Short mmCIF file of the C-alpha atoms (twelve columns), coordinates in Angstrom:
data_MODEL
# 
_entry.id   MODEL 
# 
loop_
_atom_site.group_PDB 
_atom_site.id 
_atom_site.type_symbol 
_atom_site.label_atom_id 
_atom_site.label_alt_id 
_atom_site.label_comp_id 
_atom_site.label_asym_id 
_atom_site.label_seq_id 
_atom_site.Cartn_x 
_atom_site.Cartn_y 
_atom_site.Cartn_z 
_atom_site.pdbx_PDB_model_num 
ATOM 1   C CA . MET A 1   15.650  -47.979 70.620  1 
ATOM 2   C CA . ARG A 2   18.209  -50.689 69.832  1 
ATOM 3   C CA . VAL A 3   17.401  -53.595 72.140  1 
ATOM 4   C CA . LEU A 4   19.794  -56.494 72.726  1 
ATOM 5   C CA . ILE A 5   18.300  -59.617 74.311  1 
ATOM 6   C CA . ALA A 6   20.576  -62.312 75.722  1 
ATOM 7   C CA . GLY A 7   18.731  -65.622 75.572  1 
ATOM 8   C CA . ALA A 8   16.153  -67.107 73.199  1 
ATOM 9   C CA . GLY A 9   14.100  -69.009 75.753  1 
ATOM 10  C CA . LEU A 10  10.455  -68.267 76.516  1 
ATOM 11  C CA . ALA A 11  11.089  -64.924 78.233  1 
ATOM 12  C CA . GLY A 12  13.679  -63.814 75.684  1 
ATOM 13  C CA . VAL A 13  11.541  -64.574 72.635  1 
ATOM 14  C CA . ALA A 14  8.497   -63.017 74.334  1 
ATOM 15  C CA . ALA A 15  10.548  -59.868 74.939  1 
ATOM 16  C CA . ALA A 16  11.693  -59.860 71.307  1 
ATOM 17  C CA . ARG A 17  8.088   -60.118 70.171  1 
ATOM 18  C CA . GLY A 18  6.955   -57.278 72.423  1 
ATOM 19  C CA . PHE A 19  9.768   -54.878 71.584  1 
ATOM 20  C CA . LEU A 20  9.484   -55.504 67.840  1 
ATOM 21  C CA . ALA A 21  5.751   -54.777 68.035  1 
ATOM 22  C CA . ALA A 22  6.554   -51.542 69.872  1 
ATOM 23  C CA . GLY A 23  8.750   -50.438 66.972  1 
ATOM 24  C CA . HIS A 24  12.204  -51.108 68.401  1 
ATOM 25  C CA . GLU A 25  15.210  -52.674 66.676  1 
ATOM 26  C CA . VAL A 26  15.843  -56.088 68.264  1 
ATOM 27  C CA . THR A 27  18.786  -58.498 68.264  1 
ATOM 28  C CA . VAL A 28  18.604  -61.803 70.160  1 
ATOM 29  C CA . LEU A 29  21.900  -63.376 71.277  1 
ATOM 30  C CA . GLU A 30  21.517  -67.112 71.940  1 
ATOM 31  C CA . ARG A 31  24.318  -69.430 73.076  1 
ATOM 32  C CA . SER A 32  22.785  -72.548 71.439  1 
ATOM 33  C CA . PRO A 33  22.897  -73.270 67.694  1 
ATOM 34  C CA . ALA A 34  19.075  -73.099 67.418  1 
ATOM 35  C CA . LEU A 35  15.920  -72.568 69.440  1 
ATOM 36  C CA . ARG A 36  15.671  -75.190 72.176  1 
ATOM 37  C CA . GLU A 37  13.675  -78.294 71.265  1 
ATOM 38  C CA . THR A 38  13.858  -80.178 74.578  1 
ATOM 39  C CA . GLY A 39  11.659  -79.991 77.657  1 
ATOM 40  C CA . CYS A 40  8.375   -81.459 78.769  1 
ATOM 41  C CA . ALA A 41  5.115   -79.561 79.187  1 
ATOM 42  C CA . ILE A 42  4.550   -76.423 81.226  1 
ATOM 43  C CA . MET A 43  1.468   -74.875 82.778  1 
ATOM 44  C CA . ILE A 44  0.646   -71.238 82.058  1 
ATOM 45  C CA . TRP A 45  -1.668  -69.705 84.626  1 
ATOM 46  C CA . HIS A 46  -4.145  -66.873 84.063  1 
ATOM 47  C CA . ASN A 47  -1.502  -64.198 84.581  1 
ATOM 48  C CA . GLY A 48  0.746   -65.730 81.926  1 
ATOM 49  C CA . THR A 49  -1.969  -66.323 79.316  1 
ATOM 50  C CA . THR A 50  -3.089  -62.716 79.815  1 
ATOM 51  C CA . VAL A 51  0.395   -61.586 78.758  1 
ATOM 52  C CA . LEU A 52  0.391   -63.990 75.793  1 
ATOM 53  C CA . ASP A 53  -2.849  -62.386 74.658  1 
ATOM 54  C CA . ASP A 54  -1.336  -58.911 75.091  1 
ATOM 55  C CA . LEU A 55  1.575   -60.008 72.872  1 
ATOM 56  C CA . GLY A 56  -0.765  -61.297 70.175  1 
ATOM 57  C CA . VAL A 57  0.382   -64.900 70.510  1 
ATOM 58  C CA . ARG A 58  -1.924  -67.284 68.661  1 
ATOM 59  C CA . MET A 59  -2.914  -69.992 71.168  1 
ATOM 60  C CA . ASP A 60  -5.821  -71.684 69.381  1 
ATOM 61  C CA . GLY A 61  -5.306  -75.442 69.355  1 
ATOM 62  C CA . ALA A 62  -2.181  -75.197 71.526  1 
ATOM 63  C CA . GLY A 63  -2.103  -77.646 74.427  1 
ATOM 64  C CA . GLN A 64  -5.030  -78.230 76.756  1 
ATOM 65  C CA . ARG A 65  -7.191  -75.615 78.406  1 
ATOM 66  C CA . LEU A 66  -7.734  -76.869 81.962  1 
ATOM 67  C CA . GLU A 67  -11.144 -76.631 83.583  1 
ATOM 68  C CA . ALA A 68  -10.119 -77.467 87.150  1 
ATOM 69  C CA . ILE A 69  -7.423  -78.728 89.492  1 
ATOM 70  C CA . GLU A 70  -8.495  -81.679 91.599  1 
ATOM 71  C CA . VAL A 71  -6.521  -82.454 94.755  1 
ATOM 72  C CA . ARG A 72  -6.745  -86.045 95.999  1 
ATOM 73  C CA . SER A 73  -5.285  -87.978 98.885  1 
ATOM 74  C CA . SER A 74  -2.795  -90.755 98.199  1 
ATOM 75  C CA . ARG A 75  -5.667  -93.252 98.329  1 
ATOM 76  C CA . GLY A 76  -7.629  -91.298 95.720  1 
ATOM 77  C CA . ARG A 77  -10.041 -89.488 98.046  1 
ATOM 78  C CA . ARG A 78  -11.137 -86.165 96.506  1 
ATOM 79  C CA . VAL A 79  -10.048 -83.396 98.850  1 
ATOM 80  C CA . MET A 80  -10.505 -80.148 96.956  1 
ATOM 81  C CA . VAL A 81  -11.441 -78.829 93.537  1 
ATOM 82  C CA . MET A 82  -10.207 -75.484 92.237  1 
ATOM 83  C CA . ASP A 83  -12.461 -74.142 89.495  1 
ATOM 84  C CA . LEU A 84  -10.145 -72.760 86.817  1 
ATOM 85  C CA . GLU A 85  -12.958 -71.895 84.407  1 
ATOM 86  C CA . ARG A 86  -14.600 -69.699 87.023  1 
ATOM 87  C CA . LEU A 87  -11.321 -67.860 87.492  1 
ATOM 88  C CA . ALA A 88  -10.845 -67.682 83.713  1 
ATOM 89  C CA . ALA A 89  -14.152 -65.821 83.492  1 
ATOM 90  C CA . GLU A 90  -13.023 -63.413 86.226  1 
ATOM 91  C CA . PHE A 91  -9.507  -62.816 84.898  1 
ATOM 92  C CA . GLY A 92  -10.407 -62.950 81.204  1 
ATOM 93  C CA . ALA A 93  -7.788  -65.629 80.485  1 
ATOM 94  C CA . PRO A 94  -7.585  -69.427 80.919  1 
ATOM 95  C CA . VAL A 95  -5.011  -71.861 82.309  1 
ATOM 96  C CA . VAL A 96  -3.258  -73.889 79.611  1 
ATOM 97  C CA . SER A 97  -0.857  -76.828 79.812  1 
ATOM 98  C CA . LEU A 98  1.214   -77.428 76.689  1 
ATOM 99  C CA . PRO A 99  4.606   -78.688 75.503  1 
ATOM 100 C CA . ARG A 100 7.334   -76.122 76.097  1 
ATOM 101 C CA . ARG A 101 8.550   -76.276 72.492  1 
ATOM 102 C CA . LEU A 102 5.030   -75.594 71.198  1 
ATOM 103 C CA . LEU A 103 4.796   -72.437 73.302  1 
ATOM 104 C CA . LEU A 104 8.220   -71.312 72.098  1 
ATOM 105 C CA . ASP A 105 7.118   -71.885 68.495  1 
ATOM 106 C CA . ARG A 106 3.967   -69.806 69.025  1 
ATOM 107 C CA . LEU A 107 5.983   -66.991 70.613  1 
ATOM 108 C CA . ALA A 108 8.463   -67.031 67.715  1 
ATOM 109 C CA . GLU A 109 5.771   -67.243 65.047  1 
ATOM 110 C CA . GLY A 110 6.066   -64.349 62.623  1 
ATOM 111 C CA . LEU A 111 9.329   -63.009 64.019  1 
ATOM 112 C CA . PRO A 112 12.010  -62.312 61.377  1 
ATOM 113 C CA . GLU A 113 14.868  -64.797 61.312  1 
ATOM 114 C CA . HIS A 114 17.478  -62.064 61.010  1 
ATOM 115 C CA . ILE A 115 16.999  -60.955 64.640  1 
ATOM 116 C CA . TYR A 116 18.686  -64.137 65.956  1 
ATOM 117 C CA . ARG A 117 22.408  -64.584 66.483  1 
ATOM 118 C CA . PHE A 118 22.928  -68.250 67.386  1 
ATOM 119 C CA . GLY A 119 26.151  -69.535 68.941  1 
ATOM 120 C CA . ALA A 120 26.495  -66.124 70.599  1 
ATOM 121 C CA . ARG A 121 27.140  -66.781 74.278  1 
ATOM 122 C CA . VAL A 122 27.667  -63.553 76.240  1 
ATOM 123 C CA . THR A 123 31.204  -63.261 77.613  1 
ATOM 124 C CA . GLY A 124 31.262  -59.641 78.743  1 
ATOM 125 C CA . LEU A 125 29.590  -56.261 78.552  1 
ATOM 126 C CA . HIS A 126 30.512  -52.603 78.827  1 
ATOM 127 C CA . ASP A 127 28.140  -49.728 79.584  1 
ATOM 128 C CA . ASP A 128 29.554  -46.267 78.844  1 
ATOM 129 C CA . GLY A 129 26.377  -44.455 79.914  1 
ATOM 130 C CA . ARG A 130 25.217  -43.835 76.355  1 
ATOM 131 C CA . THR A 131 25.195  -47.386 74.953  1 
ATOM 132 C CA . VAL A 132 25.876  -50.927 76.112  1 
ATOM 133 C CA . ARG A 133 28.315  -53.140 74.209  1 
ATOM 134 C CA . VAL A 134 28.104  -56.914 74.520  1 
ATOM 135 C CA . ARG A 135 30.913  -59.305 73.622  1 
ATOM 136 C CA . THR A 136 30.025  -62.838 72.594  1 
ATOM 137 C CA . GLU A 137 31.968  -66.088 72.420  1 
ATOM 138 C CA . ASP A 138 32.102  -65.972 68.631  1 
ATOM 139 C CA . GLY A 139 34.353  -62.921 68.913  1 
ATOM 140 C CA . LYS A 140 31.769  -60.367 67.863  1 
ATOM 141 C CA . GLU A 141 30.597  -57.202 69.620  1 
ATOM 142 C CA . HIS A 142 27.010  -55.967 69.625  1 
ATOM 143 C CA . THR A 143 25.941  -52.432 70.543  1 
ATOM 144 C CA . GLY A 144 22.534  -51.322 71.788  1 
ATOM 145 C CA . ASP A 145 20.664  -48.795 73.869  1 
ATOM 146 C CA . LEU A 146 19.377  -51.527 76.198  1 
ATOM 147 C CA . LEU A 147 20.458  -55.048 77.149  1 
ATOM 148 C CA . ILE A 148 17.906  -57.506 78.524  1 
ATOM 149 C CA . GLY A 149 19.390  -60.517 80.313  1 
ATOM 150 C CA . ALA A 150 17.009  -63.403 79.593  1 
ATOM 151 C CA . ASP A 151 19.704  -66.071 79.558  1 
ATOM 152 C CA . GLY A 152 18.289  -68.325 82.230  1 
ATOM 153 C CA . VAL A 153 19.419  -69.815 85.492  1 
ATOM 154 C CA . ASN A 154 23.093  -69.814 84.435  1 
ATOM 155 C CA . SER A 155 22.915  -66.200 83.262  1 
ATOM 156 C CA . GLN A 156 26.162  -64.748 81.949  1 
ATOM 157 C CA . VAL A 157 24.586  -61.299 82.065  1 
ATOM 158 C CA . ARG A 158 23.997  -61.663 85.801  1 
ATOM 159 C CA . THR A 159 27.598  -62.795 86.262  1 
ATOM 160 C CA . ALA A 160 28.894  -59.836 84.253  1 
ATOM 161 C CA . LEU A 161 26.851  -57.421 86.381  1 
ATOM 162 C CA . PHE A 162 27.267  -58.827 89.878  1 
ATOM 163 C CA . GLY A 163 29.931  -61.532 89.752  1 
ATOM 164 C CA . ALA A 164 29.362  -65.265 90.093  1 
ATOM 165 C CA . GLN A 165 26.084  -65.934 91.893  1 
ATOM 166 C CA . PRO A 166 25.183  -69.531 91.036  1 
ATOM 167 C CA . ALA A 167 21.651  -70.671 91.729  1 
ATOM 168 C CA . ARG A 168 21.570  -72.932 94.771  1 
ATOM 169 C CA . PRO A 169 20.111  -76.448 94.861  1 
ATOM 170 C CA . THR A 170 16.943  -76.588 96.949  1 
ATOM 171 C CA . GLY A 171 17.413  -80.229 97.983  1 
ATOM 172 C CA . THR A 172 14.497  -81.356 95.802  1 
ATOM 173 C CA . ALA A 173 14.024  -82.575 92.245  1 
ATOM 174 C CA . THR A 174 11.314  -83.782 89.887  1 
ATOM 175 C CA . TRP A 175 10.927  -86.948 87.885  1 
ATOM 176 C CA . GLN A 176 8.714   -85.984 84.968  1 
ATOM 177 C CA . GLY A 177 7.669   -86.874 81.460  1 
ATOM 178 C CA . LEU A 178 5.268   -86.065 78.650  1 
ATOM 179 C CA . VAL A 179 3.488   -89.236 77.526  1 
ATOM 180 C CA . ARG A 180 0.346   -90.664 75.984  1 
ATOM 181 C CA . PRO A 181 -1.280  -92.434 78.941  1 
ATOM 182 C CA . PRO A 182 -3.398  -95.604 78.750  1 
ATOM 183 C CA . PHE A 183 -6.486  -93.544 79.695  1 
ATOM 184 C CA . ASP A 184 -8.213  -90.331 78.646  1 
ATOM 185 C CA . PRO A 185 -6.269  -87.413 80.222  1 
ATOM 186 C CA . GLY A 186 -9.449  -85.334 80.401  1 
ATOM 187 C CA . ARG A 187 -9.403  -81.606 81.148  1 
ATOM 188 C CA . ARG A 188 -8.598  -81.653 84.854  1 
ATOM 189 C CA . ALA A 189 -5.164  -81.498 86.419  1 
ATOM 190 C CA . LEU A 190 -4.789  -84.025 89.248  1 
ATOM 191 C CA . ILE A 191 -2.575  -83.607 92.302  1 
ATOM 192 C CA . PHE A 192 -2.214  -86.568 94.672  1 
ATOM 193 C CA . LEU A 193 -0.757  -85.728 98.084  1 
ATOM 194 C CA . GLY A 194 0.608   -88.277 100.519 1 
ATOM 195 C CA . PRO A 195 3.316   -88.916 103.121 1 
ATOM 196 C CA . HIS A 196 5.828   -89.632 100.322 1 
ATOM 197 C CA . GLY A 197 5.154   -86.280 98.631  1 
ATOM 198 C CA . ASP A 198 3.071   -85.503 95.568  1 
ATOM 199 C CA . PHE A 199 2.151   -86.962 92.173  1 
ATOM 200 C CA . GLY A 200 0.835   -84.580 89.513  1 
ATOM 201 C CA . MET A 201 -0.875  -85.142 86.174  1 
ATOM 202 C CA . ASN A 202 -1.547  -82.305 83.726  1 
ATOM 203 C CA . PRO A 203 -3.404  -82.965 80.438  1 
ATOM 204 C CA . SER A 204 -1.319  -81.175 77.794  1 
ATOM 205 C CA . GLY A 205 -3.244  -81.505 74.546  1 
ATOM 206 C CA . ASP A 206 -3.451  -83.997 71.686  1 
ATOM 207 C CA . GLY A 207 -3.961  -86.901 74.098  1 
ATOM 208 C CA . THR A 208 -0.756  -86.235 76.026  1 
ATOM 209 C CA . LEU A 209 -0.205  -85.980 79.764  1 
ATOM 210 C CA . GLN A 210 2.555   -84.304 81.751  1 
ATOM 211 C CA . TRP A 211 3.235   -86.399 84.851  1 
ATOM 212 C CA . LEU A 212 5.544   -85.349 87.676  1 
ATOM 213 C CA . ILE A 213 6.800   -86.515 91.042  1 
ATOM 214 C CA . ASP A 214 8.704   -84.200 93.380  1 
ATOM 215 C CA . PHE A 215 11.200  -85.836 95.749  1 
ATOM 216 C CA . ARG A 216 14.189  -85.089 97.948  1 
ATOM 217 C CA . LEU A 217 17.598  -84.933 96.259  1 
ATOM 218 C CA . ARG A 218 20.346  -83.606 98.486  1 
ATOM 219 C CA . PRO A 219 23.234  -81.662 96.921  1 
ATOM 220 C CA . GLY A 220 25.950  -84.142 95.961  1 
ATOM 221 C CA . GLU A 221 23.631  -87.139 96.326  1 
ATOM 222 C CA . ALA A 222 23.954  -89.739 93.585  1 
ATOM 223 C CA . ARG A 223 21.275  -89.442 90.951  1 
ATOM 224 C CA . PRO A 224 19.449  -92.702 90.262  1 
ATOM 225 C CA . SER A 225 19.314  -93.970 86.695  1 
ATOM 226 C CA . PRO A 226 15.862  -93.903 85.051  1 
ATOM 227 C CA . ASP A 227 15.423  -97.699 85.099  1 
ATOM 228 C CA . VAL A 228 16.291  -97.964 88.792  1 
ATOM 229 C CA . ALA A 229 14.124  -94.929 89.580  1 
ATOM 230 C CA . LEU A 230 11.114  -96.290 87.692  1 
ATOM 231 C CA . ALA A 231 11.233  -99.606 89.554  1 
ATOM 232 C CA . ALA A 232 11.440  -97.729 92.866  1 
ATOM 233 C CA . LEU A 233 8.553   -95.429 91.922  1 
ATOM 234 C CA . ARG A 234 6.337   -98.373 91.013  1 
ATOM 235 C CA . ARG A 235 6.955   -99.937 94.417  1 
ATOM 236 C CA . ARG A 236 6.490   -96.695 96.337  1 
ATOM 237 C CA . TYR A 237 3.248   -95.664 94.621  1 
ATOM 238 C CA . ALA A 238 1.721   -99.112 94.072  1 
ATOM 239 C CA . SER A 239 -1.011  -98.535 96.672  1 
ATOM 240 C CA . TRP A 240 -1.863  -94.971 95.625  1 
ATOM 241 C CA . GLY A 241 -5.212  -94.173 94.078  1 
ATOM 242 C CA . SER A 242 -5.997  -94.751 90.419  1 
ATOM 243 C CA . PRO A 243 -4.673  -93.847 87.892  1 
ATOM 244 C CA . VAL A 244 -1.241  -93.452 89.538  1 
ATOM 245 C CA . PRO A 245 -0.219  -97.160 89.467  1 
ATOM 246 C CA . GLU A 246 -1.665  -97.625 85.977  1 
ATOM 247 C CA . LEU A 247 0.365   -94.708 84.627  1 
ATOM 248 C CA . LEU A 248 3.615   -95.875 86.204  1 
ATOM 249 C CA . ASP A 249 3.086   -99.401 84.870  1 
ATOM 250 C CA . ALA A 250 2.713   -97.984 81.352  1 
ATOM 251 C CA . LEU A 251 5.978   -95.993 81.469  1 
ATOM 252 C CA . SER A 252 9.385   -97.057 80.196  1 
ATOM 253 C CA . ASP A 253 12.665  -95.661 81.484  1 
ATOM 254 C CA . LYS A 254 12.792  -93.473 78.346  1 
ATOM 255 C CA . ASP A 255 9.724   -91.616 79.673  1 
ATOM 256 C CA . LEU A 256 11.614  -90.275 82.712  1 
ATOM 257 C CA . GLU A 257 13.395  -86.926 82.801  1 
ATOM 258 C CA . LEU A 258 15.160  -85.719 85.943  1 
ATOM 259 C CA . PHE A 259 14.917  -82.028 86.804  1 
ATOM 260 C CA . PRO A 260 16.907  -80.961 89.906  1 
ATOM 261 C CA . HIS A 261 15.503  -77.785 91.474  1 
ATOM 262 C CA . ARG A 262 17.580  -74.642 91.869  1 
ATOM 263 C CA . ARG A 263 16.671  -71.204 93.123  1 
ATOM 264 C CA . HIS A 264 18.088  -67.702 92.763  1 
ATOM 265 C CA . ARG A 265 17.482  -65.211 95.501  1 
ATOM 266 C CA . ALA A 266 16.317  -62.197 93.538  1 
ATOM 267 C CA . PRO A 267 18.803  -59.376 94.182  1 
ATOM 268 C CA . LEU A 268 17.720  -55.941 95.354  1 
ATOM 269 C CA . ARG A 269 18.781  -54.603 91.976  1 
ATOM 270 C CA . TRP A 270 17.703  -56.379 88.811  1 
ATOM 271 C CA . GLY A 271 20.183  -54.564 86.611  1 
ATOM 272 C CA . ARG A 272 22.641  -51.747 86.314  1 
ATOM 273 C CA . GLY A 273 22.851  -48.825 83.916  1 
ATOM 274 C CA . ARG A 274 21.377  -49.898 80.576  1 
ATOM 275 C CA . THR A 275 21.171  -53.573 81.490  1 
ATOM 276 C CA . VAL A 276 18.242  -55.331 83.162  1 
ATOM 277 C CA . MET A 277 17.321  -58.982 83.783  1 
ATOM 278 C CA . ILE A 278 14.094  -60.939 83.372  1 
ATOM 279 C CA . GLY A 279 12.885  -64.486 84.054  1 
ATOM 280 C CA . ASP A 280 15.138  -67.182 85.477  1 
ATOM 281 C CA . ALA A 281 18.176  -64.946 85.086  1 
ATOM 282 C CA . VAL A 282 16.935  -62.924 88.061  1 
ATOM 283 C CA . HIS A 283 14.480  -65.145 89.985  1 
ATOM 284 C CA . ALA A 284 14.850  -68.831 89.073  1 
ATOM 285 C CA . MET A 285 12.506  -70.887 91.246  1 
ATOM 286 C CA . PRO A 286 11.440  -74.520 91.760  1 
ATOM 287 C CA . PRO A 287 8.534   -75.688 89.563  1 
ATOM 288 C CA . MET A 288 6.142   -76.598 92.401  1 
ATOM 289 C CA . LEU A 289 3.952   -73.522 91.794  1 
ATOM 290 C CA . ALA A 290 4.192   -73.789 87.982  1 
ATOM 291 C CA . GLN A 291 4.890   -70.044 87.849  1 
ATOM 292 C CA . GLY A 292 8.398   -69.977 86.352  1 
ATOM 293 C CA . ALA A 293 7.296   -69.262 82.775  1 
ATOM 294 C CA . GLY A 294 4.444   -67.058 83.966  1 
ATOM 295 C CA . GLN A 295 6.752   -64.883 86.023  1 
ATOM 296 C CA . GLY A 296 9.043   -64.431 83.025  1 
ATOM 297 C CA . LEU A 297 6.063   -63.353 80.905  1 
ATOM 298 C CA . GLU A 298 5.007   -60.960 83.671  1 
ATOM 299 C CA . ASP A 299 8.513   -59.463 83.585  1 
ATOM 300 C CA . VAL A 300 8.217   -58.879 79.847  1 
ATOM 301 C CA . ALA A 301 4.839   -57.157 80.202  1 
ATOM 302 C CA . ALA A 302 6.055   -54.948 83.047  1 
ATOM 303 C CA . LEU A 303 9.229   -53.989 81.182  1 
ATOM 304 C CA . LEU A 304 7.255   -53.053 78.061  1 
ATOM 305 C CA . ARG A 305 4.884   -50.908 80.127  1 
ATOM 306 C CA . ALA A 306 7.719   -49.176 81.930  1 
ATOM 307 C CA . LEU A 307 9.661   -48.409 78.753  1 
ATOM 308 C CA . ALA A 308 6.690   -47.243 76.695  1 
ATOM 309 C CA . GLY A 309 7.606   -43.721 75.671  1 
ATOM 310 C CA . ALA A 310 10.971  -43.773 77.484  1 
ATOM 311 C CA . ARG A 311 13.840  -41.997 75.780  1 
ATOM 312 C CA . SER A 312 16.701  -44.161 74.561  1 
ATOM 313 C CA . SER A 313 19.069  -41.514 75.928  1 
ATOM 314 C CA . ASP A 314 17.983  -42.153 79.530  1 
ATOM 315 C CA . PRO A 315 15.999  -45.337 80.342  1 
ATOM 316 C CA . ALA A 316 17.137  -45.423 84.003  1 
ATOM 317 C CA . ALA A 317 13.840  -44.198 85.506  1 
ATOM 318 C CA . ALA A 318 11.826  -46.666 83.432  1 
ATOM 319 C CA . LEU A 319 14.045  -49.599 84.439  1 
ATOM 320 C CA . ALA A 320 13.738  -48.627 88.111  1 
ATOM 321 C CA . ALA A 321 9.939   -48.545 87.747  1 
ATOM 322 C CA . TYR A 322 10.040  -52.014 86.183  1 
ATOM 323 C CA . GLU A 323 12.009  -53.393 89.124  1 
ATOM 324 C CA . ARG A 324 9.643   -51.849 91.676  1 
ATOM 325 C CA . SER A 325 6.581   -53.295 89.975  1 
ATOM 326 C CA . ARG A 326 7.952   -56.824 89.770  1 
ATOM 327 C CA . ARG A 327 10.052  -57.333 92.901  1 
ATOM 328 C CA . ARG A 328 7.287   -58.228 95.375  1 
ATOM 329 C CA . PRO A 329 5.194   -60.553 93.140  1 
ATOM 330 C CA . ALA A 330 8.270   -62.438 91.896  1 
ATOM 331 C CA . LEU A 331 9.686   -62.816 95.404  1 
ATOM 332 C CA . LEU A 332 6.341   -64.138 96.671  1 
ATOM 333 C CA . ALA A 333 6.141   -66.652 93.821  1 
ATOM 334 C CA . SER A 334 9.669   -67.856 94.545  1 
ATOM 335 C CA . LEU A 335 9.028   -68.268 98.276  1 
ATOM 336 C CA . LEU A 336 5.741   -70.124 97.740  1 
ATOM 337 C CA . ALA A 337 7.297   -72.368 95.093  1 
ATOM 338 C CA . THR A 338 10.036  -73.357 97.525  1 
ATOM 339 C CA . GLN A 339 7.555   -74.413 100.220 1 
ATOM 340 C CA . ALA A 340 4.475   -75.459 98.233  1 
ATOM 341 C CA . VAL A 341 4.674   -79.243 98.755  1 
ATOM 342 C CA . ALA A 342 6.395   -81.391 101.381 1 
ATOM 343 C CA . THR A 343 8.441   -84.082 99.630  1 
ATOM 344 C CA . GLY A 344 8.844   -86.275 102.703 1 
ATOM 345 C CA . GLY A 345 9.759   -86.175 106.369 1 
ATOM 346 C CA . PRO A 346 7.660   -85.043 109.357 1 
ATOM 347 C CA . ARG A 347 5.907   -82.211 107.521 1 
ATOM 348 C CA . ALA A 348 4.598   -84.521 104.793 1 
ATOM 349 C CA . ALA A 349 3.646   -87.177 107.330 1 
ATOM 350 C CA . LEU A 350 1.668   -84.602 109.324 1 
ATOM 351 C CA . THR A 351 0.042   -82.427 106.662 1 
ATOM 352 C CA . GLN A 352 -0.340  -84.882 103.762 1 
ATOM 353 C CA . SER A 353 -1.326  -88.047 105.613 1 
ATOM 354 C CA . GLU A 354 -4.630  -89.749 104.880 1 
ATOM 355 C CA . TRP A 355 -5.874  -88.527 108.261 1 
ATOM 356 C CA . ALA A 356 -5.038  -84.916 107.398 1 
ATOM 357 C CA . MET A 357 -6.584  -85.272 103.944 1 
ATOM 358 C CA . ARG A 358 -9.754  -86.678 105.478 1 
ATOM 359 C CA . GLY A 359 -10.057 -83.567 107.606 1 
ATOM 360 C CA . ALA A 360 -9.475  -81.295 104.601 1 
ATOM 361 C CA . VAL A 361 -12.530 -82.792 102.855 1 
ATOM 362 C CA . ALA A 362 -14.717 -80.938 105.357 1 
ATOM 363 C CA . MET A 363 -13.555 -77.533 104.111 1 
ATOM 364 C CA . PRO A 364 -16.110 -75.358 102.253 1 
ATOM 365 C CA . ALA A 365 -16.490 -76.296 98.596  1 
ATOM 366 C CA . GLY A 366 -15.337 -72.968 97.178  1 
ATOM 367 C CA . LEU A 367 -12.389 -72.480 99.518  1 
ATOM 368 C CA . GLY A 368 -9.807  -73.899 97.119  1 
ATOM 369 C CA . THR A 369 -10.902 -71.590 94.301  1 
ATOM 370 C CA . TRP A 370 -10.918 -68.604 96.671  1 
ATOM 371 C CA . MET A 371 -7.388  -69.425 97.861  1 
ATOM 372 C CA . LEU A 372 -6.125  -69.860 94.302  1 
ATOM 373 C CA . ARG A 373 -7.644  -66.529 93.272  1 
ATOM 374 C CA . GLY A 374 -5.701  -64.789 96.022  1 
ATOM 375 C CA . LEU A 375 -2.487  -66.606 95.092  1 
ATOM 376 C CA . ILE A 376 -2.710  -65.648 91.411  1 
ATOM 377 C CA . ARG A 377 -3.378  -62.008 92.258  1 
ATOM 378 C CA . GLY A 378 -0.524  -62.038 94.767  1 
ATOM 379 C CA . VAL A 379 2.107   -63.216 92.290  1 
ATOM 380 C CA . SER A 380 0.918   -60.978 89.447  1 
ATOM 381 C CA . SER A 381 1.609   -57.360 88.601  1 
ATOM 382 C CA . ARG A 382 -0.579  -57.653 85.481  1 
ATOM 383 C CA . LEU A 383 -3.949  -58.824 86.862  1 
# 
């Protein structure tokens, strides 16, 4: 089967890897002049690392394998510990935090250079029932038996299929960065919860730490500059538990990256004819659940399963099966990611206050791990 893939991000390159291994002819159309080098670190949960293993991605020495997630109150009181190693033993795959570019490099490792067409932004497509033809901005036309839209939150494939459907701002954003902190990052992810929102720290390998703060950012609201934002963050979090103040004091404004959150409502149909979408092109979600990359990898695995043995002359049934298998888990992940953490207001004051955190300490020790197990199974069609 001749497979065209629009987009050379994580999901697109993962799809290229999987379809090449399955013996298909693959062409990747990427709007940028090269594979993306920007971005901080990302967390890949058990469901995502399971797919990476299925794809034969070499992950030894990549990032940091996390042993637990520790939830603390804003004053540093330990509230809950989720045992990731216990779940890794159950699921057969760990949780890893690593720089986005490193994961992309591992996914692309061993893939032939000739499959990529850089500077090839999709501008239109035509499906005649037998093949799909894709026009790109460089004036060329590419023909295949299948088109996979993996071109992200601003997907041109989605626009070509269903018209303009821009992802909507959620009213929240993240200040984040990947740094070398003035302390040992360890092997535990830390989440501090308080009336102002949350503060996360994820060890990401080689002595680095991904830090992040989610906050309210209304559509059209002026975006603060990094230097102004850093001064405000130091004031706001000065009384929070260690090592939050120490980390903020060690940052410079060059260590801040702003990531406004947007979300796509996944449509009832994820494609049409010989075209189908995966990843952020179909279900972009806020990063609060750290499932964006994992859901894209799940899409790739489900699509490969559905198309195994399918005839290039009629993939419709296989594509419909792919959509059915992925719709519920992806929708659940998107909904939970939108509501995972209160970034301020009455909800945060009520549920993330020191008083509320003090009450949460009394919960059974294994409850957090049990809840996380159910969440991972709920958002996965692979586990």
